[in-house]
Each structure stands twice: as C-alpha cells, then as structure tokens.
Kinemage of the C-alpha trace (Angstrom):
@kinemage 1
@onewidth
@group {chain A} dominant
@subgroup {mainchain}
@vectorlist {calphas} color= white
{ca met a 1} P -4.900 10.210 16.688
{ca ile a 2} L -7.430 10.805 13.863
{ca pro a 3} L -9.895 12.933 14.005
{ca his a 4} L -14.246 11.631 13.125
{ca asp a 5} L -14.626 13.588 9.661
{ca val a 6} L -10.970 11.575 8.971
{ca arg a 7} L -11.877 8.118 9.825
{ca leu a 8} L -15.628 8.474 8.268
{ca ile a 9} L -13.168 8.553 4.880
{ca leu a 10} L -10.448 6.459 5.838
{ca ser a 11} L -13.324 3.540 6.244
{ca gly a 12} L -15.184 4.375 2.729
{ca leu a 13} L -11.805 4.570 1.429
{ca leu a 14} L -11.292 0.881 3.215
{ca ala a 15} L -14.497 -0.680 2.479
{ca arg a 16} L -13.974 0.911 -1.768
{ca ser a 17} L -11.053 -0.352 -1.562
{ca gln a 18} L -12.121 -4.058 -0.789
{ca lys a 19} L -14.002 -4.403 -3.388
{ca arg a 20} L -11.420 -3.366 -5.911
{ca glu a 21} L -12.496 0.112 -6.231
{ca val a 22} L -9.934 1.944 -5.800
{ca glu a 23} L -6.868 2.682 -7.653
{ca trp a 24} L -4.090 2.533 -5.449
{ca val a 25} L -0.974 4.634 -6.630
{ca glu a 26} L 2.534 3.854 -5.555
{ca ser a 27} L 3.293 7.211 -4.442
{ca lys a 28} L 6.987 7.788 -5.300
{ca ala a 29} L 5.019 7.571 -8.736
{ca thr a 30} L 3.394 10.930 -8.500
{ca asn a 31} L 4.452 13.933 -6.853
{ca phe a 32} L 3.423 13.541 -2.829
{ca ser a 33} L 6.649 10.853 -2.483
{ca his a 34} L 7.798 12.191 0.796
{ca phe a 35} L 3.549 12.851 2.307
{ca gly a 36} L 3.413 9.006 1.975
{ca asp a 37} L 3.771 4.995 0.256
{ca phe a 38} L 0.358 4.849 -1.656
{ca gly a 39} L -2.268 7.271 -1.586
{ca val a 40} L -5.461 8.296 -3.433
{ca ile a 41} L -5.637 10.954 -5.970
{ca phe a 42} L -9.538 13.104 -5.982
{ca pro a 43} L -9.800 16.068 -8.563
{ca thr a 44} L -9.058 18.030 -6.265
{ca ser a 45} L -7.172 16.130 -3.289
{ca ser a 46} L -5.426 13.497 -2.068
{ca val a 47} L -5.197 11.244 0.869
{ca met a 48} L -1.131 9.660 1.594
{ca ile a 49} L -0.771 7.376 3.632
{ca trp a 50} L 2.501 6.068 5.060
{ca glu a 51} L 4.040 2.491 7.699
{ca asp a 52} L 6.513 3.919 9.916
{ca ser a 53} L 7.813 -0.006 10.191
{ca arg a 54} L 11.021 0.389 12.755
{ca glu a 55} L 7.947 2.368 15.111
{ca gly a 56} L 5.270 0.249 14.145
{ca thr a 57} L 3.563 3.078 13.587
{ca tyr a 58} L 1.328 3.683 10.157
{ca gly a 59} L -0.084 7.697 9.915
{ca gly a 60} L -1.439 9.821 6.248
{ca arg a 61} L -1.661 13.059 4.775
{ca ile a 62} L -4.810 14.536 3.351
{ca leu a 63} L -3.907 17.558 0.453
{ca asn a 64} L -5.321 19.723 -1.079
{ca ser a 65} L -5.269 21.279 -4.923
{ca arg a 66} L -2.834 22.846 -4.037
{ca gly a 67} L -0.596 19.907 -2.828
{ca asp a 68} L -1.215 22.317 0.931
{ca val a 69} L -1.453 19.167 4.515
{ca ile a 70} L -4.447 20.226 5.360
{ca val a 71} L -4.724 16.881 8.176
{ca ser a 72} L -2.143 14.430 9.362
{ca phe a 73} L -3.380 11.686 11.105
{ca asp a 74} L -1.497 8.383 12.598
{ca ser a 75} L -2.541 5.983 14.006
{ca glu a 76} L -0.957 6.602 17.951
{ca gly a 77} L -4.069 6.815 20.686
{ca ser a 78} L -6.548 3.736 19.706
{ca gly a 79} L -6.115 0.383 18.596
{ca glu a 80} L -9.328 1.385 16.148
{ca asp a 81} L -6.984 3.880 14.805
{ca arg a 82} L -3.788 1.425 14.437
{ca leu a 83} L -6.559 -1.161 12.390
{ca leu a 84} L -8.094 0.281 10.402
{ca leu a 85} L -4.608 2.081 8.910
{ca glu a 86} L -3.011 -1.127 8.795
{ca glu a 87} L -5.510 -2.200 6.169
{ca leu a 88} L -5.809 -0.156 4.274
{ca met a 89} L -2.458 0.343 4.117
{ca asp a 90} L -2.700 -4.140 2.782
{ca leu a 91} L -4.742 -3.184 0.856
{ca ala a 92} L -2.979 -0.454 -1.258
{ca arg a 93} L 0.809 -2.393 -1.363
{ca arg a 94} L -1.121 -5.178 -2.613
{ca lys a 95} L -3.494 -3.217 -5.330
{ca val a 96} L -0.098 -1.568 -6.471
{ca leu a 97} L 2.042 -3.833 -6.345
{ca arg a 98} L -0.358 -5.905 -8.719
{ca ala a 99} L -0.237 -8.803 -5.263
{ca asp a 100} L -3.522 -10.967 -6.203
{ca glu a 101} L -2.342 -10.797 -9.901
{ca thr a 102} L 0.559 -12.027 -9.089
{ca leu a 103} L -0.561 -14.907 -7.162
{ca ala a 104} L -3.206 -16.486 -9.580
{ca glu a 105} L -0.711 -16.200 -11.698
{ca ile a 106} L 1.888 -18.723 -9.892
{ca gln a 107} L -1.300 -20.127 -9.106
{ca lys a 108} L -1.589 -20.965 -12.600
{ca ala a 109} L 1.489 -21.706 -13.540
{ca leu a 110} L 1.705 -24.790 -10.891
{ca glu a 111} L -1.589 -26.405 -12.253
{ca gly a 112} L -0.339 -25.968 -15.225
{ca asn a 113} L 2.317 -27.215 -16.039
{ca pro a 114} L 5.187 -30.424 -15.133
{ca arg a 115} L 8.022 -28.290 -13.940
{ca val a 116} L 7.592 -24.483 -13.163
{ca gly a 117} L 10.433 -22.656 -11.736
{ca ser a 118} L 13.816 -21.860 -14.148
{ca leu a 119} L 17.782 -21.696 -13.033
{ca pro a 120} L 18.967 -17.426 -12.984
{ca ala a 121} L 19.973 -16.447 -15.547
{ca thr a 122} L 24.219 -17.121 -13.914
{ca ala a 123} L 24.637 -19.698 -10.937
{ca pro a 124} L 26.575 -17.868 -8.130
{ca asp a 125} L 29.143 -19.269 -6.277
{ca asp a 126} L 28.912 -20.601 -3.475
{ca asp a 127} L 30.077 -18.348 -1.524
{ca glu a 128} L 27.319 -16.106 -3.171
{ca glu a 129} L 24.327 -15.975 -2.026
{ca val a 130} L 21.209 -16.319 -3.879
{ca pro a 131} L 19.871 -13.290 -4.586
{ca phe a 132} L 16.220 -13.060 -3.387
C-alpha cells in the first residue's frame, strides 16, 4: 500500500518522468542497490523502486540523507497503486537503459542502409545456441 503523501510524490515523479525530466539511475550504480532496482537521488534524500517479477509486485523506499529508510511502500492493496508503480518502473527502466535512443538508432539504421545487421565474430556450431 502507498500512503497518501508518498502517492503524491510518486505521482509527481511519474508526471515529470513522462516529460523526460527525471534522471533515473540504476541502483546497482549507487550505494543503495539493496534498496531497489532504480532510483532518483535528491540532495538530501532518495526514492528507490523495485520490481519482484516472481511475485508480480512492485515497491520502493524513500531514504533520508544518511540512507535510512523513512518510508516503505508496495503495490499490494490496490490496482491504482500497482498501475502507478508499474508505469513508474517502466519509465525508469526505459530511461536508464536508454530505450528511446536505442530504438531510434535501430529505426535510423533500417531507413538508411540497404543491408542491416551483422554476423557474430564467430559463427556458433550447430549444437550451440545463438547468444540472444
């Protein structure tokens, strides 16, 4: 469940993320990797979010300047909470993984080249799986 004051913060992050105005980071690139998958670091606090694909749930934590958890929240409880966290997680993932830039590069390659793609450096044997 997401407390009302935290929902306001997450809704604000969602609105700003939709406008591409939030610098999401991958948590493993920070000192807070055990708190979530992606995060937004503010001068004196952080918002971390995570996805548990096995359970099909989302959650997160808000940390103070010392890294103490001041609020934990999750998607259990309401469909509205789940949708909010699911969309926020998707936008954070797209930002961190540079999804829009990658898709634009592929589209540009498709439009500008008579041949696209390349062969792997060494072709796999028939018994080996293709590495993707």
